[in-house]
BALOBA-1460 file (C-alpha; in Angstrom, 3 decimals):
// residues 90
<rec num="1" residu="m" x="-3.287" y="10.813" z="-0.529"/>
<rec num="2" residu="a" x="-6.173" y="12.151" z="1.258"/>
<rec num="3" residu="f" x="-3.910" y="13.676" z="4.028"/>
<rec num="4" residu="g" x="-1.668" y="15.479" z="1.549"/>
<rec num="5" residu="s" x="1.220" y="13.029" z="1.316"/>
<rec num="6" residu="c" x="3.610" y="12.610" z="-1.262"/>
<rec num="7" residu="v" x="2.711" y="9.033" z="-2.487"/>
<rec num="8" residu="i" x="5.073" y="6.647" z="-4.184"/>
<rec num="9" residu="v" x="3.488" y="3.062" z="-5.190"/>
<rec num="10" residu="h" x="4.271" y="-0.113" z="-6.974"/>
<rec num="11" residu="n" x="3.276" y="0.476" z="-10.631"/>
<rec num="12" residu="t" x="0.488" y="-2.318" z="-10.424"/>
<rec num="13" residu="p" x="-2.453" y="-1.479" z="-12.898"/>
<rec num="14" residu="e" x="-4.769" y="-1.048" z="-9.647"/>
<rec num="15" residu="n" x="-2.243" y="1.236" z="-8.342"/>
<rec num="16" residu="m" x="-1.917" y="3.393" z="-11.353"/>
<rec num="17" residu="e" x="-5.481" y="3.744" z="-11.820"/>
<rec num="18" residu="t" x="-5.969" y="4.949" z="-8.482"/>
<rec num="19" residu="i" x="-3.032" y="7.553" z="-8.458"/>
<rec num="20" residu="g" x="-3.754" y="9.030" z="-11.785"/>
<rec num="21" residu="d" x="-1.129" y="11.746" z="-12.474"/>
<rec num="22" residu="a" x="-0.831" y="12.495" z="-8.585"/>
<rec num="23" residu="a" x="1.687" y="10.282" z="-7.304"/>
<rec num="24" residu="f" x="5.325" y="8.421" z="-7.875"/>
<rec num="25" residu="t" x="5.640" y="4.855" z="-9.012"/>
<rec num="26" residu="y" x="8.367" y="2.236" z="-9.034"/>
<rec num="27" residu="d" x="8.932" y="-0.786" z="-10.946"/>
<rec num="28" residu="g" x="7.899" y="-3.779" z="-8.556"/>
<rec num="29" residu="i" x="10.236" y="-6.126" z="-10.656"/>
<rec num="30" residu="l" x="13.278" y="-4.088" z="-10.327"/>
<rec num="31" residu="g" x="12.318" y="-3.805" z="-6.541"/>
<rec num="32" residu="a" x="14.589" y="-1.754" z="-4.339"/>
<rec num="33" residu="k" x="16.423" y="-0.390" z="-7.033"/>
<rec num="34" residu="s" x="13.827" y="1.205" z="-8.682"/>
<rec num="35" residu="l" x="12.101" y="2.589" z="-5.459"/>
<rec num="36" residu="r" x="15.674" y="4.187" z="-4.549"/>
<rec num="37" residu="q" x="15.801" y="6.157" z="-7.790"/>
<rec num="38" residu="v" x="12.474" y="7.550" z="-6.928"/>
<rec num="39" residu="l" x="13.459" y="8.424" z="-3.544"/>
<rec num="40" residu="q" x="16.680" y="9.939" z="-4.465"/>
<rec num="41" residu="r" x="14.991" y="12.261" z="-6.838"/>
<rec num="42" residu="l" x="12.489" y="13.346" z="-4.118"/>
<rec num="43" residu="v" x="15.222" y="14.279" z="-1.506"/>
<rec num="44" residu="s" x="16.962" y="16.230" z="-3.927"/>
<rec num="45" residu="e" x="13.706" y="18.190" z="-5.183"/>
<rec num="46" residu="p" x="11.547" y="19.098" z="-2.029"/>
<rec num="47" residu="e" x="9.524" y="21.698" z="-4.508"/>
<rec num="48" residu="l" x="8.450" y="18.632" z="-6.347"/>
<rec num="49" residu="v" x="7.303" y="16.836" z="-3.100"/>
<rec num="50" residu="e" x="5.308" y="19.907" z="-2.277"/>
<rec num="51" residu="e" x="3.794" y="19.709" z="-5.601"/>
<rec num="52" residu="y" x="2.699" y="16.133" z="-5.583"/>
<rec num="53" residu="r" x="1.634" y="16.428" z="-1.811"/>
<rec num="54" residu="q" x="-0.990" y="19.039" z="-3.206"/>
<rec num="55" residu="r" x="-1.879" y="16.858" z="-6.402"/>
<rec num="56" residu="a" x="-2.451" y="14.007" z="-4.152"/>
<rec num="57" residu="k" x="-4.853" y="15.654" z="-1.883"/>
<rec num="58" residu="q" x="-6.687" y="17.206" z="-4.764"/>
<rec num="59" residu="r" x="-6.998" y="13.743" z="-6.561"/>
<rec num="60" residu="a" x="-8.614" y="12.184" z="-3.284"/>
<rec num="61" residu="d" x="-10.853" y="14.968" z="-2.746"/>
<rec num="62" residu="t" x="-12.277" y="14.733" z="-6.017"/>
<rec num="63" residu="y" x="-12.624" y="11.142" z="-6.817"/>
<rec num="64" residu="y" x="-12.169" y="9.355" z="-3.467"/>
<rec num="65" residu="t" x="-14.993" y="11.228" z="-1.263"/>
<rec num="66" residu="w" x="-17.821" y="8.893" z="0.435"/>
<rec num="67" residu="a" x="-20.195" y="10.955" z="-1.886"/>
<rec num="68" residu="a" x="-18.280" y="10.057" z="-5.145"/>
<rec num="69" residu="v" x="-17.742" y="6.626" z="-4.446"/>
<rec num="70" residu="t" x="-21.433" y="5.855" z="-3.456"/>
<rec num="71" residu="d" x="-22.525" y="7.648" z="-6.400"/>
<rec num="72" residu="a" x="-20.318" y="5.386" z="-8.656"/>
<rec num="73" residu="y" x="-21.839" y="2.485" z="-7.088"/>
<rec num="74" residu="e" x="-25.339" y="3.601" z="-7.208"/>
<rec num="75" residu="q" x="-24.704" y="4.178" z="-10.899"/>
<rec num="76" residu="l" x="-23.251" y="0.990" z="-11.484"/>
<rec num="77" residu="f" x="-26.130" y="-0.851" z="-9.818"/>
<rec num="78" residu="y" x="-28.922" y="0.909" z="-11.918"/>
<rec num="79" residu="q" x="-26.815" y="0.223" z="-15.328"/>
<rec num="80" residu="l" x="-26.387" y="-3.613" z="-14.172"/>
<rec num="81" residu="r" x="-30.277" y="-3.520" z="-13.827"/>
<rec num="82" residu="d" x="-30.580" y="-1.581" z="-17.259"/>
<rec num="83" residu="k" x="-32.634" y="1.167" z="-15.632"/>
<rec num="84" residu="p" x="-32.034" y="4.867" z="-15.682"/>
<rec num="85" residu="l" x="-30.769" y="6.491" z="-12.633"/>
<rec num="86" residu="p" x="-33.480" y="8.483" z="-10.757"/>
<rec num="87" residu="e" x="-33.281" y="12.077" z="-10.486"/>
<rec num="88" residu="r" x="-32.295" y="13.305" z="-6.877"/>
<rec num="89" residu="s" x="-35.098" y="15.091" z="-5.206"/>
<rec num="90" residu="l" x="-32.576" y="16.993" z="-2.813"/>
């Protein structure tokens, strides 16, 4: 996603949470038949591929930067300790 690729993932809950509305999914139970349908659609709609390339990059840039990830961990640890997150002195 960070490289601006059009992403297709197996529709597991973890993958669905990660991609949001920025990628395509296929039904893992149906397997290749489901994946084939997604691939056929993307091959026939190159403008859709470009749109989702941009969506993927934007989502990665927003949610999966080192700063966002470390901030979320820091907040989690303070919540586990039942302490307020201190103000930053930058």
